[in-house]
C-alpha positions in Angstrom: 0.1 0.0 -0.3 1.1 3.6 -0.3 1.1 6.1 2.6 2.4 9.7 3.0 5.2 10.1 5.4 5.0 11.9 8.7 7.1 15.0 8.7 10.4 13.5 10.4 12.1 15.0 13.5 15.6 15.5 14.3 17.4 14.5 17.1 16.9 18.1 18.7 13.3 17.8 18.4 12.6 19.9 15.5 10.6 18.7 12.4 12.6 18.0 9.4 10.5 19.2 6.5 12.8 18.3 3.9 11.0 15.1 3.0 7.6 15.8 4.0 6.2 16.0 0.5 7.8 12.4 -0.5 5.6 9.2 -0.7 6.9 5.7 0.3 5.7 2.3 -0.9 5.5 0.0 2.1 6.4 -3.5 0.8 5.8 -5.4 3.7 4.3 -5.2 7.2 7.6 -5.9 8.8 8.8 -2.6 7.2 6.0 -0.7 8.5 6.5 -2.1 12.0 10.3 -0.9 11.7 9.2 2.5 10.9 6.7 2.9 13.5 9.2 1.7 16.2 11.7 4.3 14.9 9.3 7.0 15.3 8.5 6.1 18.7 12.1 5.8 19.8 12.8 9.2 18.4 9.7 10.9 20.2 10.9 9.0 23.4 14.6 10.4 23.2 13.4 14.0 22.4 11.1 13.7 25.6 14.0 12.7 27.7 16.4 15.3 26.2 13.9 18.1 26.9 13.6 17.0 30.5 17.3 16.9 30.9 17.8 20.2 29.4 15.1 21.7 31.7 17.0 20.3 34.7 20.1 21.9 33.3 18.5 25.3 32.7 17.2 25.2 36.4 20.9 24.5 37.8 22.4 27.1 35.4 19.8 29.6 36.5 20.2 28.8 40.4 24.0 29.2 39.8 23.6 32.5 38.2 21.5 33.8 41.1 24.1 32.7 43.4 26.9 34.2 41.3 24.9 37.7 41.4 24.5 37.7 45.0 28.1 36.8 45.6 29.1 39.7 43.5 26.7 41.9 45.2 28.0 40.9 48.6 31.4 41.4 47.5 30.9 44.8 46.0 29.1 46.0 49.1 32.3 44.9 51.3 34.5 47.0 48.7 32.4 49.8 49.3 32.0 49.6 53.0 33.7 52.5 54.5 36.7 51.8 56.6 36.3 54.3 59.5 38.8 52.6 61.8 41.4 55.5 60.5 39.0 58.4 61.5 39.0 59.9 65.2 35.1 58.8 65.2 32.4 57.6 63.0 31.4 59.9 60.2 28.5 62.3 61.1 26.6 61.2 58.3 25.7 57.5 58.6 28.1 55.4 56.6 25.3 53.6 54.6 24.3 56.8 53.4 27.7 58.1 52.4 28.4 54.6 50.8 25.2 55.2 48.4 26.4 58.5 47.0 30.4 58.2 46.9 30.3 60.8 43.9 28.4 63.4 45.6 30.7 66.4 46.7 28.8 66.3 50.3 30.2 62.8 50.7 33.6 63.6 49.4 34.1 66.5 51.5 33.0 64.8 54.5 35.5 62.0 54.0 38.2 64.3 53.4 37.8 66.5 56.4 37.5 63.3 58.4 40.9 62.2 57.1 42.6 65.4 57.3 41.5 65.6 60.9 42.9 62.1 61.8 46.0 62.5 60.3 46.8 66.0 61.7 45.7 64.7 65.1 48.3 61.8 64.8 51.0 63.9 63.7 50.7 66.1 66.6 50.3 63.1 69.0 53.6 61.8 67.6 55.6 64.9 68.8 53.9 64.8 72.1 54.9 63.2 75.3 52.0 60.4 75.3 49.3 63.1 75.9 46.5 62.2 73.5 43.4 64.0 72.0 40.0 64.1 73.8 37.5 63.0 71.1 34.1 64.8 71.4 31.5 63.8 68.9 28.3 65.9 69.1 25.0 66.1 67.2 23.1 69.2 66.3 19.2 69.0 66.3 18.7 71.1 63.5 20.6 68.7 61.2 24.3 67.3 61.4 26.9 67.6 63.9 30.6 67.4 64.4 33.9 66.0 65.9 35.8 68.0 68.3 39.4 66.7 69.2 41.0 68.9 71.9 44.8 68.2 73.5 45.3 70.3 76.4 48.3 70.8 79.0 50.6 68.6 77.0 54.4 69.1 77.0 54.6 70.6 73.5 51.1 71.6 72.8 49.4 73.9 75.7 46.1 73.7 73.6 45.6 72.0 70.2 42.2 72.0 68.6 41.2 70.1 65.5 37.5 70.5 64.7 35.2 69.3 62.1 31.7 69.8 61.3 29.0 68.7 58.9 25.8 70.7 59.5 22.7 71.4 57.8 19.3 73.4 58.2 17.9 76.6 57.5 20.0 79.5 57.0 18.8 82.4 59.0 17.7 85.6 56.8 20.5 87.8 58.3 23.2 85.1 57.0 21.5 85.0 53.4 21.8 88.8 53.3 25.5 88.6 53.9 26.2 86.0 51.5 24.0 88.0 48.9 26.3 91.1 49.8 29.3 89.0 48.7 27.6 88.5 45.2 25.8 85.1 45.8 22.6 84.5 43.6 20.3 83.9 46.5 16.9 84.3 47.1 15.8 86.5 50.2 14.7 85.0 53.4 15.5 81.8 55.1 17.2 79.0 52.8 18.2 75.3 53.3 22.0 75.1 53.6 24.7 72.3 53.9 28.2 73.0 55.4 31.3 70.7 55.9 34.6 71.9 57.1 37.7 71.2 59.0 39.5 74.0 61.1 42.3 73.8 63.8 44.3 76.1 65.8 47.3 74.9 67.7 48.9 76.7 70.7 52.4 75.4 71.5 54.0 75.7 75.0 57.3 76.9 73.7 57.3 80.5 72.3 59.8 79.6 69.5 57.2 77.3 67.9 54.5 79.2 65.9 50.9 78.8 66.1 49.1 77.5 63.0 45.5 78.0 62.2 44.0 76.3 59.0 40.3 75.9 57.8 38.9 74.6 54.7 35.2 74.2 53.9 32.6 73.7 51.5 29.3 75.2 51.3 25.8 74.6 49.5 22.8 76.8 49.7 19.5 76.1 47.8 17.3 78.5 46.3 13.5 78.2 46.4 13.3 77.1 42.6 15.9 74.1 43.5 19.0 75.6 42.2 22.2 75.2 44.3 24.8 77.8 44.7 28.1 75.8 45.9 31.5 77.1 46.8 34.7 76.5 48.9 36.9 78.4 50.8 39.6 78.2 53.4 43.5 78.7 53.9 46.2 78.0 56.2 48.5 80.7 58.0 51.3 81.1 60.4 51.5 83.1 63.9 55.0 83.0 65.0 56.2 84.8 68.5 59.5 85.4 67.2 60.7 85.7 63.8 62.5 83.1 61.8 62.8 83.7 58.3 63.9 80.1 57.5 60.8 78.9 59.0 58.8 81.6 57.1 60.2 80.6 53.7 59.5 76.8 54.4 56.0 77.5 55.3 55.1 79.5 52.5 57.1 77.4 50.0 55.0 74.6 51.0 51.9 76.3 50.3 53.2 77.5 47.1 53.9 73.9 45.9 50.3 72.9 46.7 48.8 75.7 44.8 50.9 75.5 41.8 49.7 71.9 41.0 46.5 73.7 40.2 47.1 77.4 39.1 50.6 79.2 39.0 48.5 82.2 40.0 46.8 81.0 43.3 49.5 81.5 45.6 50.4 84.9 44.9 46.6 85.9 44.6 45.8 84.0 47.8 48.6 85.2 49.7 47.7 88.9 49.3 44.1 87.8 50.4 45.5 86.4 53.5 47.6 89.4 54.4 44.8 91.7 54.0 42.2 89.1 55.8 44.2 88.6 59.0 44.4 92.2 60.0 43.9 93.7 63.5 42.6 96.8 62.4 42.4 98.7 65.5 45.8 97.7 66.2 47.2 98.5 62.6 49.0 95.1 62.5 48.4 91.7 61.0 47.9 88.5 63.1 51.0 86.5 61.7 53.1 85.8 58.8 50.1 84.9 56.7 49.8 82.0 54.2 46.8 81.6 52.1 43.2 82.6 52.3 40.2 82.2 49.8 36.8 82.2 49.9 33.6 82.0 47.3 35.7 79.6 45.2 33.5 78.1 42.4 35.9 77.7 39.6 37.1 76.3 37.3 34.6 73.4 38.2 33.5 71.6 41.3 36.1 68.7 41.0 38.7 70.8 40.4 38.0 73.1 43.1 37.6 70.1 45.4 41.3 68.8 44.4 42.7 72.1 45.0 41.4 72.3 48.5 42.6 68.7 49.2 46.1 69.6 48.1 46.0 72.4 50.5 44.6 70.7 53.4 47.2 67.8 52.7 50.1 70.5 52.7 49.6 71.4 56.3 51.3 68.7 57.9 54.6 69.2 55.8 54.4 72.8 56.3 54.2 72.7 60.2 55.3 69.8 61.9 59.0 70.1 61.0 59.0 73.6 62.4 57.5 71.9 65.5 60.5 69.3 65.5 62.8 72.0 65.0 61.8 74.2 68.0 59.9 72.2 70.6 63.2 71.9 72.8 64.6 75.4 72.4 65.4 77.2 75.4 63.4 80.3 76.6 62.6 82.4 79.6 60.3 84.5 81.5 60.3 87.4 79.1 59.7 85.1 76.1 56.6 83.7 77.7 55.3 87.0 78.5 55.6 88.2 74.7 53.8 84.8 73.8 51.1 85.7 76.1 50.7 89.0 74.8 50.6 88.0 71.3 48.0 85.2 72.1 46.0 88.3 73.3 46.1 89.8 69.9 44.9 86.5 68.6 42.0 86.6 70.5 41.2 90.3 69.7 40.9 89.1 66.2 39.1 85.8 66.4 36.4 87.6 68.6 35.9 90.9 66.7 37.0 90.4 62.9 37.1 86.6 62.0 34.1 86.0 59.4 33.9 82.1 60.4 33.6 82.7 64.3 30.9 85.3 63.7 28.8 82.8 61.1 29.2 80.0 63.8 27.8 82.2 66.6 24.8 83.4 64.7 23.7 79.9 63.0 20.9 78.2 64.9 21.9 75.4 67.2 25.5 76.7 67.3 28.0 74.8 69.3 29.9 77.5 71.3 32.5 75.2 72.9 33.6 74.0 69.5 33.4 77.6 67.9 35.5 78.9 70.8 38.0 76.0 70.6 40.4 78.4 68.8 41.1 80.4 71.9 44.2 79.7 74.0 44.2 78.5 77.6 46.0 81.7 78.8 46.7 85.0 77.2 47.8 88.4 78.4 46.6 92.1 78.1 49.2 94.8 79.0 48.5 98.6 79.1 50.2 100.3 76.4 52.9 97.7 75.7 55.5 98.6 73.1 58.6 96.6 72.4 61.9 98.4 71.6 62.6 98.5 67.7 65.9 96.8 67.7 64.7 94.1 70.0 63.5 90.5 68.6 60.0 91.4 69.7 60.4 94.6 67.5 61.7 92.6 64.4 58.5 90.7 64.4 56.5 93.8 65.0 58.2 95.0 61.5 56.8 92.1 59.4 53.4 92.3 61.2 52.9 95.9 60.1 54.2 95.5 56.5 54.0 91.9 55.0 57.0 90.7 53.4 57.2 88.8 50.0 59.1 85.7 51.7 59.8 83.7 48.2 61.1 86.8 46.5 58.5 86.6 43.6 57.6 90.3 42.9 60.9 90.5 41.3 60.6 87.5 39.2 
């Protein structure tokens, strides 16, 4: 008899249509039985293979899920912040910081935590075992800070290194001051964020200078959601006795940091520093200057941040060599009294003129202990004191009244 073939299936279960239109003459019942057996076997083996492939697919899927979760866990472990190197845990929860590593608020907080820790450890390394007291505090209006203070050490009579990461609403008065500096801000109270590190070191030996530095980042959000941001800060040196070699070392280190980013920065920011730290009612500078800048919002946010980072990292090499050089120098009662008089001038500037102190004191929820951390343990005011012009004290007064070009750049 004559029958039409069923479409044949290949081993992978797909129909082979190449012979579907052919006819075959069955010459015997045995041949027909053989063909039926062969077709049944093919269907059977196809079904078994399909089940095996299904089992294999489930296994591959499970392995993939396990691999994906393993990668996530490994990535999370890599992104986990190592806070052990800081003086205390960050102000912002570490989980929030890990979620936004590229946000400038995160980058600035991590930078100031590191700068604080590095500087505190460096100061402790030249002490006799006296350590910093670490005081972590919070602010109900938003944020908080970490204040580190070392008092009554052998080398440092008082050393304070503070960071703050705060947010909330700027009072209208603060907004008006910023508008007066050219900030494009709406009137009234506005949301703000500020993060900064500041330090003031008052050594015991009058031959070791005082150093101050401050680096900060600010954001203010207008009512339409636009954000104004800028950086500010600087580092300056206040010696009690003039050592020109020390002054040149200090300024050269700051210039090297500035030159990595813009060759014009050092001269511009040195002049700004000389004209900012002026005790106007005395007609003299607070010290030998350094660099100072504010409202820095160019060339772009990342480049400005890298500049601030370089300046902050220059503090240790600019100052610690001077401490090691002079901490064991001899001095007497007269040198100590002069040191206390100059500390009085330091207090006058900070409480009367310093913009950062004023901002801190007028910010809602201000923490006064941390703001006034910069003040020395002891200072002195003596009526109508005038050192003789040819004395060591008089030599210092000359450069406090007329700032000097310590690196001889004006003639180049």
